[in-house]
DOMITI-727487 format. One record per residue (C-alpha): residue in three letters; x negated, y, z negated; residue number from 0. Coordinates in Angstrom, 1 decimal. Each point is the difference from the previous one (the first is absolute). Example, Ala and Ser with C-alpha at 12.3 -4.5 7.8 and 13.67 -1.06 7.14 Angstrom:
BEGIN
resn;X;Y;Z;resi
Ala;-12.3;-4.5;-7.8;0 $
Ser;-1.4;3.4;0.7;1 $
//
This chain:
BEGIN
resn;X;Y;Z;resi
Met;37.2;-23.5;27.4;0 $
Ser;1.6;3.7;1.3;1 $
Tyr;0.5;0.8;-3.5;2 $
Ile;-3.9;-1.0;-1.2;3 $
Arg;-1.1;2.0;3.1;4 $
Thr;1.9;3.0;-0.6;5 $
Leu;-1.1;0.4;-3.9;6 $
Ala;-3.1;-1.0;0.8;7 $
Ala;-0.6;2.8;2.9;8 $
Ser;2.1;2.7;-1.9;9 $
Thr;-2.4;0.1;-3.3;10 $
Ser;-3.1;-0.2;2.0;11 $
Val;-0.1;3.4;-0.1;12 $
Leu;-0.9;-0.2;-3.9;13 $
Cys;-2.1;-3.1;0.7;14 $
Leu;-2.5;1.5;2.5;15 $
Ser;-3.2;-0.4;-1.1;16 $
Ala;-4.0;0.3;1.2;17 $
Thr;-3.5;0.2;-0.4;18 $
Ala;-2.4;3.1;0.3;19 $
Gly;-1.6;0.9;3.1;20 $
Phe;-2.1;3.0;1.3;21 $
Ala;1.7;1.6;2.8;22 $
Asp;1.8;2.8;-0.6;23 $
Leu;4.2;-1.0;0.2;24 $
Thr;2.3;2.2;0.5;25 $
Ala;3.8;0.3;-1.7;26 $
Ala;1.8;0.2;4.0;27 $
Glu;-2.0;-3.4;0.1;28 $
Val;1.3;-1.5;-2.8;29 $
Trp;3.6;0.9;0.8;30 $
Gln;-0.6;-0.8;3.9;31 $
Asp;-1.4;-3.7;-1.3;32 $
Trp;3.7;-0.3;-2.5;33 $
Gln;2.1;0.7;2.8;34 $
Ser;-1.7;-2.7;2.2;35 $
Tyr;-0.3;-2.5;-2.6;36 $
Leu;3.8;0.6;-1.1;37 $
Glu;1.1;-0.5;3.8;38 $
Ser;-1.7;-3.5;0.2;39 $
Asn;1.8;-1.0;-2.7;40 $
Gly;3.3;1.3;2.2;41 $
Tyr;1.0;3.2;-1.9;42 $
Ala;0.4;3.0;2.4;43 $
Val;-1.3;2.8;-2.6;44 $
Thr;0.9;3.8;-0.1;45 $
Ala;-1.2;2.9;-2.1;46 $
Glu;-0.6;3.5;-0.5;47 $
Thr;-3.5;1.6;0.1;48 $
Ala;-2.1;2.7;-0.7;49 $
Gln;-3.7;0.1;-0.2;50 $
Ala;-1.6;3.0;-2.5;51 $
Gly;-3.9;-0.2;-0.9;52 $
Asp;-0.6;-3.2;-0.6;53 $
Thr;3.4;-0.9;-0.9;54 $
Leu;2.3;-2.0;2.4;55 $
Thr;3.5;0.0;-1.6;56 $
Ile;2.3;-2.6;0.5;57 $
Arg;3.7;0.9;-0.4;58 $
Asp;3.2;-1.9;0.6;59 $
Leu;-1.6;-3.5;1.0;60 $
Ala;2.2;-2.5;1.2;61 $
Met;-0.3;-3.6;1.0;62 $
Arg;2.4;-1.7;1.7;63 $
Met;0.2;-3.6;1.6;64 $
Glu;2.9;-1.8;1.5;65 $
Val;0.4;-3.8;-1.1;66 $
Pro;1.8;-1.8;2.6;67 $
Glu;0.2;-3.7;-1.8;68 $
Glu;2.2;2.1;-3.2;69 $
Gly;1.4;2.8;2.4;70 $
Gly;-0.8;2.6;-1.7;71 $
Thr;-2.9;2.5;-0.5;72 $
Val;-2.6;0.8;-3.0;73 $
Glu;-0.8;3.6;-0.7;74 $
Val;-2.7;1.2;-2.2;75 $
Arg;0.2;3.5;-1.0;76 $
Met;-3.2;1.9;-1.7;77 $
Gly;0.0;3.6;-1.6;78 $
Glu;-3.4;2.3;0.6;79 $
Met;-3.1;-1.3;-0.1;80 $
Gln;-3.4;1.3;0.9;81 $
Leu;-3.0;-1.1;1.8;82 $
Val;-3.1;1.8;-1.4;83 $
Glu;-3.9;0.1;2.0;84 $
Gln;-2.5;-0.3;-2.7;85 $
Ser;-3.5;1.3;0.4;86 $
Asp;-1.8;-3.4;0.2;87 $
Gly;2.5;-0.7;3.3;88 $
Ser;2.5;-2.2;-2.0;89 $
Val;3.6;1.3;-0.3;90 $
Ala;1.8;-0.1;-3.0;91 $
Val;4.1;-1.1;0.2;92 $
Ile;2.2;1.7;-2.4;93 $
Leu;2.6;-2.3;-0.1;94 $
Pro;4.1;1.0;-1.8;95 $
Glu;0.4;-0.8;-3.3;96 $
Val;3.4;-2.3;1.5;97 $
Met;0.5;-1.2;3.5;98 $
Pro;3.6;-1.1;0.5;99 $
Ile;0.7;-2.8;2.4;100 $
Ala;3.6;-1.1;1.4;101 $
Met;0.9;-2.9;2.3;102 $
Asp;3.0;-0.4;1.7;103 $
Leu;0.6;-3.7;1.4;104 $
Lys;2.5;-2.5;0.4;105 $
Asp;0.7;-3.4;-1.7;106 $
Glu;0.9;-3.4;1.2;107 $
Thr;3.3;0.9;0.3;108 $
Gly;-0.5;3.2;1.6;109 $
Glu;0.7;2.1;-2.7;110 $
Gln;-1.6;3.0;-0.3;111 $
Val;-2.6;0.4;-2.7;112 $
Ala;-1.7;3.0;-1.6;113 $
Ile;-3.1;-0.2;-2.2;114 $
Thr;-1.9;2.7;-1.7;115 $
Met;-2.6;0.1;-1.9;116 $
Gln;-3.4;2.0;-1.1;117 $
Val;-3.9;-0.6;-0.4;118 $
Ala;-1.5;2.6;-2.6;119 $
Gln;-3.1;0.7;-0.8;120 $
Thr;-2.1;1.3;-2.9;121 $
Gly;-3.7;1.2;0.1;122 $
Met;-0.5;-1.4;4.1;123 $
Glu;-3.5;0.9;1.0;124 $
Met;-0.8;-0.8;3.9;125 $
Val;-2.5;1.0;1.8;126 $
Val;-0.7;-0.9;4.2;127 $
Ser;-3.6;-0.4;1.6;128 $
Gly;-1.0;-1.4;2.9;129 $
Asp;0.8;1.8;3.6;130 $
Ala;2.5;-0.2;2.4;131 $
Ser;-0.5;-3.6;0.6;132 $
Ala;-0.7;-1.4;-2.8;133 $
Met;1.4;0.9;-3.3;134 $
Thr;-0.2;-1.2;-3.4;135 $
Tyr;2.5;1.0;-2.8;136 $
Asp;-0.8;-0.2;-3.7;137 $
Tyr;2.6;0.8;-2.6;138 $
Thr;0.8;-0.2;-3.6;139 $
Ala;3.1;0.5;-1.9;140 $
Gln;0.5;0.2;-4.0;141 $
Glu;3.6;-1.8;1.1;142 $
Val;2.0;-1.4;2.8;143 $
Ala;3.6;-0.3;-0.3;144 $
Met;2.5;-1.7;2.1;145 $
Thr;4.1;1.1;-0.5;146 $
Leu;2.9;-1.2;1.4;147 $
Asp;2.6;2.1;-0.4;148 $
Asp;3.0;-1.1;2.1;149 $
Val;1.2;-2.8;2.0;150 $
Val;3.9;0.5;1.5;151 $
Ala;1.4;-2.6;2.0;152 $
Gly;3.2;1.3;2.0;153 $
Ala;2.1;1.2;-2.9;154 $
Asp;-1.8;-2.2;-2.3;155 $
Thr;-2.7;2.2;-2.5;156 $
Val;-2.5;-2.7;-1.9;157 $
Glu;-0.1;1.2;-3.5;158 $
Ile;-3.5;0.4;-0.7;159 $
Gly;-1.1;0.4;-3.7;160 $
Val;-3.7;0.2;1.1;161 $
Ala;-1.8;-1.3;2.6;162 $
Glu;-4.0;1.1;0.3;163 $
Val;-3.6;-1.3;0.1;164 $
Arg;-2.7;2.0;-1.9;165 $
Met;-3.8;-0.2;1.0;166 $
Ala;-2.2;1.7;-1.9;167 $
Asp;-4.1;0.2;0.4;168 $
Met;0.2;-0.4;3.9;169 $
Ala;-2.9;0.2;2.1;170 $
Gly;-0.2;-0.6;3.6;171 $
Arg;-2.2;-0.1;3.4;172 $
His;1.5;-0.4;3.6;173 $
Gln;-2.1;0.8;3.3;174 $
Ser;1.4;-0.2;3.3;175 $
Thr;-2.2;0.4;2.7;176 $
Leu;1.2;0.6;4.1;177 $
Asp;-1.9;-2.1;3.1;178 $
Gly;1.9;0.5;2.8;179 $
Asp;3.8;-0.6;-0.4;180 $
Thr;-0.9;-2.5;-3.5;181 $
Arg;0.0;1.3;-3.3;182 $
Ala;-1.6;-1.9;-2.3;183 $
Val;0.9;0.4;-4.0;184 $
Thr;-1.2;-1.4;-2.9;185 $
Gln;1.0;1.1;-3.8;186 $
Glu;0.2;-1.0;-3.2;187 $
Met;1.9;1.1;-3.6;188 $
Thr;-0.3;-0.8;-3.6;189 $
Ala;2.5;1.1;-2.6;190 $
Gly;0.9;-0.7;-3.5;191 $
Pro;1.8;-0.9;-2.1;192 $
Val;3.1;0.1;2.2;193 $
Val;3.6;0.3;-1.7;194 $
Tyr;3.4;-1.1;1.9;195 $
Glu;3.2;0.4;-1.2;196 $
Ile;3.6;-1.1;1.9;197 $
Asp;3.4;0.6;-1.4;198 $
Phe;3.2;0.3;2.5;199 $
Thr;3.2;-1.5;0.0;200 $
Asp;1.8;-1.1;3.0;201 $
Pro;3.1;1.9;0.5;202 $
Ala;2.1;-2.6;1.6;203 $
Glu;-0.5;-3.2;-2.1;204 $
Gly;-1.0;1.9;-3.3;205 $
Gly;-3.0;-1.5;-0.3;206 $
Arg;-3.1;1.7;-1.9;207 $
Val;-3.8;-0.4;0.6;208 $
Arg;-2.9;0.5;-2.2;209 $
Ile;-3.7;-0.3;0.6;210 $
Asn;-3.0;1.1;-1.6;211 $
Gly;-3.6;-1.0;0.6;212 $
Thr;-3.4;1.1;-0.5;213 $
Met;-3.7;-1.2;1.8;214 $
Ala;-2.9;0.9;-1.8;215 $
Arg;-1.7;0.8;3.6;216 $
Leu;1.0;-0.1;3.6;217 $
Ser;-2.6;0.2;3.4;218 $
Met;0.9;0.1;3.5;219 $
Thr;-2.2;-0.3;3.3;220 $
Gly;0.8;-0.1;3.5;221 $
Asn;-1.4;0.6;3.4;222 $
Gly;1.7;0.0;3.4;223 $
Asp;-0.1;0.9;3.6;224 $
Met;2.8;2.3;0.9;225 $
Ile;0.3;0.5;3.9;226 $
Asp;0.7;3.8;1.3;227 $
Gly;3.1;0.7;1.9;228 $
Val;1.6;-3.4;-1.4;229 $
Asp;2.8;0.1;-2.2;230 $
Thr;0.2;-2.6;-3.2;231 $
Ser;3.5;-0.1;-0.3;232 $
Asp;-0.3;-2.0;3.6;233 $
Met;-1.9;-2.4;-2.1;234 $
Ala;-0.1;-2.7;2.8;235 $
Ala;-1.3;2.8;2.2;236 $
Ala;-2.9;1.2;-2.3;237 $
Leu;-1.4;-3.7;-0.4;238 $
Arg;-0.6;-0.4;3.5;239 $
Ala;-1.4;3.1;0.1;240 $
Gly;-2.6;-1.1;-2.9;241 $
Phe;1.6;1.2;-3.0;242 $
Arg;-1.4;-1.0;-3.0;243 $
Val;0.3;0.1;-3.8;244 $
Asp;-1.2;-2.0;-3.3;245 $
Ser;0.9;1.2;-3.5;246 $
Glu;-0.8;-1.8;-3.3;247 $
Ile;1.4;1.6;-3.6;248 $
Ala;-0.9;-1.7;-3.2;249 $
Tyr;0.5;0.8;-3.5;250 $
Glu;-0.7;-1.3;-3.5;251 $
Glu;2.0;-0.4;-3.3;252 $
Gly;3.7;-0.2;1.4;253 $
Asn;3.2;0.0;-2.0;254 $
Thr;3.3;0.5;1.0;255 $
Ser;3.4;-0.1;-2.1;256 $
Tyr;3.5;0.2;1.0;257 $
Arg;3.8;-0.4;-0.4;258 $
Leu;2.6;-0.9;1.9;259 $
Thr;3.8;0.6;-0.9;260 $
Asn;3.2;-0.6;2.1;261 $
Gly;2.8;0.1;-2.5;262 $
Asp;0.1;-2.3;-2.8;263 $
Glu;-3.3;-1.8;1.8;264 $
Asp;-3.9;1.3;-1.3;265 $
Ile;-2.8;-1.4;0.9;266 $
Glu;-3.2;1.7;-1.3;267 $
Gly;-3.8;-1.3;0.6;268 $
Thr;-3.4;0.6;-0.1;269 $
Gln;-3.1;-0.8;2.6;270 $
Ser;-4.1;0.3;0.0;271 $
Ser;-3.0;-0.9;1.5;272 $
Thr;-3.5;1.1;-0.4;273 $
Ser;-0.3;0.7;3.8;274 $
Gly;1.3;-0.3;3.0;275 $
Thr;-1.1;0.6;4.2;276 $
Leu;2.5;0.7;2.6;277 $
Gln;-1.7;0.2;3.6;278 $
Val;1.9;1.2;3.1;279 $
Gly;-1.4;-0.2;3.6;280 $
Met;1.7;1.0;3.2;281 $
Gly;-1.8;-0.4;3.8;282 $
Pro;-0.1;-1.6;3.1;283 $
Asp;-1.4;-2.9;-1.2;284 $
Gly;3.4;-0.1;-2.5;285 $
Leu;1.1;0.3;-3.4;286 $
Arg;-1.6;-0.7;-3.3;287 $
Tyr;1.4;0.3;-3.3;288 $
Gly;-1.4;-1.4;-3.6;289 $
Gly;-0.2;0.4;-3.4;290 $
Glu;-0.5;-1.6;-3.3;291 $
Gly;0.6;0.4;-3.9;292 $
Arg;-1.8;-1.2;-2.6;293 $
Asp;1.0;-1.0;-3.7;294 $
Val;3.7;0.7;1.0;295 $
Ser;2.5;-0.5;-2.6;296 $
Val;3.7;0.3;0.0;297 $
Ala;2.5;0.4;-2.6;298 $
Leu;4.1;0.0;0.8;299 $
Ala;2.5;0.2;-2.2;300 $
Gly;3.9;0.6;-0.1;301 $
Ser;3.8;-0.4;-0.4;302 $
Gly;0.1;-2.6;3.1;303 $
Leu;-2.9;-1.9;-1.6;304 $
Pro;0.3;-2.7;-2.5;305 $
Phe;-3.6;1.1;-1.6;306 $
Pro;-3.1;2.1;1.0;307 $
Val;-1.5;-1.0;2.6;308 $
Thr;-4.6;0.2;0.1;309 $
Ala;-2.2;-1.4;2.8;310 $
Glu;-3.3;1.3;0.5;311 $
Met;-2.6;-0.6;3.0;312 $
Ala;-3.9;0.0;0.3;313 $
Arg;0.6;1.3;3.9;314 $
Met;3.0;0.1;2.3;315 $
Gly;-1.3;1.3;3.7;316 $
Phe;1.0;0.0;3.5;317 $
Asn;-1.2;0.4;3.5;318 $
Leu;1.6;0.4;3.3;319 $
Val;-1.5;0.4;3.2;320 $
Met;2.0;-0.3;3.8;321 $
Pro;0.0;1.8;2.7;322 $
Val;2.2;2.7;1.4;323 $
Ser;-0.6;1.1;3.4;324 $
Lys;0.4;-2.5;3.3;325 $
Ser;-2.9;-1.9;1.2;326 $
Asp;-1.6;-2.7;2.1;327 $
Glu;-2.7;-0.5;-2.2;328 $
Ala;0.8;-1.9;-3.1;329 $
Gln;0.0;1.8;-2.8;330 $
Asp;-0.7;-0.9;-3.9;331 $
Phe;2.8;-0.4;-2.5;332 $
Ala;0.1;-1.1;-3.7;333 $
Leu;1.8;-0.6;-3.4;334 $
Ala;-1.0;-0.7;-2.8;335 $
Leu;1.6;0.1;-4.3;336 $
Glu;-1.2;-0.4;-2.9;337 $
Phe;1.5;-0.5;-3.2;338 $
Gly;-2.9;-0.6;-2.5;339 $
Gly;-0.5;-0.7;-3.7;340 $
Phe;4.2;0.1;-0.1;341 $
Thr;1.3;-0.9;-3.9;342 $
Met;3.2;0.4;-1.5;343 $
Ala;1.1;0.5;-3.6;344 $
Asp;0.7;-2.9;-2.3;345 $
Thr;3.8;1.0;0.2;346 $
Ile;1.0;-0.6;3.8;347 $
Trp;-2.2;-3.2;-0.4;348 $
Ala;2.1;-1.1;-2.5;349 $
Met;2.8;-0.1;1.9;350 $
Phe;-0.7;-3.1;2.1;351 $
Asp;-3.1;-1.2;-1.6;352 $
Pro;0.9;0.0;-3.8;353 $
Gly;-2.4;-2.5;-0.9;354 $
Ala;-2.8;1.8;1.5;355 $
Gln;-0.8;-3.7;2.4;356 $
Leu;-1.2;2.0;2.7;357 $
Pro;-3.5;2.1;0.2;358 $
Arg;0.7;3.7;-0.8;359 $
Asp;-3.7;0.7;1.5;360 $
Pro;-0.2;3.0;2.6;361 $
Ala;1.8;-0.8;3.2;362 $
Thr;-1.7;0.9;3.3;363 $
Ile;2.2;0.2;3.4;364 $
Ser;-1.7;1.0;3.2;365 $
Val;0.0;0.2;3.8;366 $
Asp;-2.4;1.1;2.3;367 $
Leu;1.2;0.1;4.0;368 $
Ser;-1.9;1.6;2.9;369 $
Gly;0.5;-0.6;3.9;370 $
Lys;-0.3;1.4;3.4;371 $
Gly;3.1;1.1;2.3;372 $
Arg;1.8;2.1;2.5;373 $
Leu;2.4;2.4;0.0;374 $
Phe;2.6;0.9;3.0;375 $
Tyr;1.2;3.1;-0.9;376 $
Asp;-1.3;3.2;-2.6;377 $
Leu;1.3;-0.4;-2.9;378 $
Leu;0.1;3.8;-0.6;379 $
Asp;1.8;1.0;3.0;380 $
Pro;3.7;0.2;-0.8;381 $
Ala;0.9;-0.8;3.8;382 $
Gln;-1.8;-3.0;0.1;383 $
Met;1.5;-1.1;-2.8;384 $
Ala;3.3;0.9;0.5;385 $
Lys;-0.6;-2.4;3.8;386 $
Leu;-0.8;-2.7;-2.2;387 $
Glu;2.4;0.0;-2.9;388 $
Glu;2.4;-0.4;2.9;389 $
Gly;-1.5;-2.4;2.0;390 $
Glu;-1.2;-3.4;-0.4;391 $
Glu;-3.1;0.3;0.3;392 $
Val;-2.9;-0.7;-2.7;393 $
Pro;-2.1;2.4;-1.3;394 $
Gly;-2.8;-1.6;0.5;395 $
Glu;-2.4;-3.7;-0.6;396 $
Val;-2.3;-1.3;-2.0;397 $
Glu;-3.3;-1.7;1.1;398 $
Ser;-1.8;-1.4;-2.9;399 $
Leu;1.1;0.1;-3.7;400 $
Val;-2.5;-1.2;-3.3;401 $
Leu;1.1;-0.3;-3.6;402 $
Asn;-3.3;1.0;-1.4;403 $
Asp;1.4;-0.4;-3.5;404 $
Leu;2.8;-1.7;-1.3;405 $
Thr;-0.5;-0.2;-4.1;406 $
Val;2.9;-1.2;-2.4;407 $
Asp;-1.1;-0.5;-3.9;408 $
Leu;2.8;-0.2;-2.4;409 $
Ala;1.6;-1.9;-2.7;410 $
Gly;-3.3;-2.6;-0.3;411 $
Ala;0.4;-0.7;3.8;412 $
Lys;-2.5;1.4;3.1;413 $
Leu;1.1;0.2;3.8;414 $
Thr;-3.3;1.2;2.2;415 $
Gly;0.0;-0.2;3.9;416 $
Ala;-1.3;1.8;3.0;417 $
Gly;0.0;-0.9;3.7;418 $
Ala;0.4;1.7;3.7;419 $
Phe;1.9;-0.4;2.7;420 $
Thr;0.5;1.5;3.8;421 $
Phe;3.2;0.0;2.0;422 $
Asp;0.7;-1.1;3.7;423 $
Gln;2.3;2.9;1.6;424 $
Thr;0.7;-2.1;3.2;425 $
Asp;1.2;-3.1;-1.5;426 $
Leu;3.7;0.8;-2.1;427 $
Thr;1.1;-3.6;0.4;428 $
Ser;-2.2;-1.8;-2.3;429 $
Phe;1.5;1.7;-3.4;430 $
Asp;3.1;0.8;1.2;431 $
Gly;-0.1;3.8;1.1;432 $
Val;-2.9;0.8;-2.4;433 $
Pro;-3.8;0.3;2.0;434 $
Ala;-1.0;-3.3;-0.3;435 $
Pro;-3.0;0.4;-3.3;436 $
Glu;-3.3;-1.8;0.0;437 $
Gly;-2.5;0.0;-2.8;438 $
Ala;0.3;-1.4;-3.9;439 $
Ile;0.3;0.6;-4.0;440 $
Asp;-1.7;-1.5;-3.0;441 $
Leu;2.1;-0.2;-3.1;442 $
Arg;-1.6;-0.8;-3.3;443 $
Leu;2.6;-0.7;-3.2;444 $
Val;-1.3;-0.7;-3.5;445 $
Gly;2.5;-0.8;-2.9;446 $
Gly;2.8;-0.3;2.1;447 $
Asn;0.7;-3.2;-1.6;448 $
Gly;-0.7;0.9;-3.5;449 $
Leu;2.4;3.3;0.3;450 $
Leu;3.0;-2.4;1.8;451 $
Asp;-0.6;-2.4;-2.8;452 $
Lys;1.2;3.4;-2.9;453 $
Leu;2.8;0.6;2.7;454 $
Ile;1.8;-3.0;-0.6;455 $
Gly;-0.8;-0.2;-3.6;456 $
Met;1.6;3.9;-0.6;457 $
Gly;3.3;-1.4;2.5;458 $
Phe;-0.9;2.2;2.7;459 $
Val;-0.8;-2.9;2.7;460 $
Ala;2.0;-3.1;-0.3;461 $
Glu;-2.1;-3.8;0.7;462 $
Asp;1.9;-0.3;2.9;463 $
Gln;-1.2;3.4;1.7;464 $
Ala;-3.4;-0.5;-1.5;465 $
Met;-0.6;-3.5;1.7;466 $
Met;1.0;2.0;3.3;467 $
Val;-2.4;2.8;-0.2;468 $
Arg;-3.1;-2.9;-0.8;469 $
Met;0.7;-1.9;2.9;470 $
Met;0.2;2.8;2.3;471 $
Ala;-3.3;1.1;-1.8;472 $
Gly;-0.9;-3.4;1.2;473 $
Met;0.6;0.8;3.6;474 $
Phe;-1.6;2.9;-0.1;475 $
Ala;-2.8;0.1;-1.9;476 $
Arg;-2.7;-2.2;-1.2;477 $
Thr;-2.0;-0.5;-3.4;478 $
Gly;-2.8;2.0;-0.8;479 $
Thr;-3.4;0.1;-2.2;480 $
Gly;1.2;1.6;-3.0;481 $
Glu;2.7;-1.0;-2.4;482 $
Asp;3.6;0.8;1.0;483 $
Glu;-1.2;1.4;3.6;484 $
Leu;1.3;-0.2;2.9;485 $
Thr;-1.0;1.2;3.9;486 $
Ser;1.6;-0.2;3.1;487 $
Arg;-1.0;1.8;3.6;488 $
Ile;3.2;0.8;2.2;489 $
Glu;-1.6;-0.1;3.6;490 $
Val;2.0;0.9;3.3;491 $
Thr;-2.2;-1.0;3.0;492 $
Glu;0.2;1.3;3.7;493 $
Asp;2.0;-2.8;1.2;494 $
Gly;2.7;0.9;-2.5;495 $
Gln;-0.5;-2.5;-2.5;496 $
Val;0.7;0.5;-4.0;497 $
Leu;-2.4;-1.7;-2.2;498 $
Ala;-0.3;-0.9;-3.4;499 $
Asn;-3.5;-0.8;-1.2;500 $
Gly;-0.7;-1.3;3.0;501 $
Gln;3.9;-1.8;0.0;502 $
Arg;2.3;0.8;3.2;503 $
Leu;3.1;1.9;-1.6;504 $
Lys;1.4;1.1;3.4;505 $
//
């Protein structure tokens, strides 16, 4: 998380943008706003400044952040830049063509890691308008390129052939409004095409990684609240103070190719999708993380594979919602996964179904869970988490759990389900130390017997095993209204009984 926060804040100078305003804005006010913004992100800012007429020149700008969780620092250094007051009351920002970034961190073993990179721009035009309490930055650039130069871990230096991302035709807007001790920020950016290339060799293992990719279009939107005087490097405290951020990244026509080489082993592949999104949010109410890819296609081949592997998926998505702060009130959580419209190459099917007895229609597997629970600790507070790891206390409790949807549709059979349970935290004896549940889940299986017959014919399931499966199905399920349909309702009552279709199991 600290890496993401660091890079986002480090490059924010390039991504500041806004709408036109009517009040006159001075270069000194813009510079003061930059310092305030960066300091609210946890940076210590130093620079030499000189005002000459309508131009404020900033030299030797350095931004330094301590990263205690990585045991190091991040420092961003920039060359000379200018803030030029315009006749219409706005301020033009003249940025250096190349902005170097240096990071000094420690890895999980405590070894020092030094990273150097640079951000270069061509044709950048940036204008700031508004007033001292509400600034808007508008910018465009012919191209922005981010290049990783060196990664040094102890005595080892990663051999980097190239590690670069280039974004053409960039345009964006960033609005920042101060209200008391709260800075409300909104931003949007578009670019495309986007090209990325990575080629490096591990000095210890000797393995080589080569990745090339493109996106026809990339867009980013975001908004958030930053609290003056609160250091975001202490995220737990920042959230308690009201810090919030929400962002979304979307792309069109993404394509990636890669090749991994290690000695005699060689693997190469491609991946593509027509579109995709990624949403990330953090606030007092918790963490939100989700995304999807549409029309995903994957191909893989290599010396360790007996034949090339190809697969396609109409939709691949995930969603995670979870609390991160201690609270006496129940908070929402959710988890959803979907692999929709999945198909495999006939060469893979032929390995276990050479006679094509199983239907090869697109398969779908999805699960959607939600509920409410309480946390007894701040998950983003290192001191509290260390205390939790040392003791035997549980981090929280689940109050309710809802299965909104369960779908498994493959090989001619389809299982669906939905249900909900609540949990009695005061009853830990009825279910061997687990809070006693109360609720029910409804399941429906169509085509199950037909699939079982095919598996018997293929030799995957023995007759006696199939008989046992059918006996168990008879205990827990009943015949539905459709052909080859089974339904089941599993219920846990308030007094601890477990019922299957009304028949008591416990």
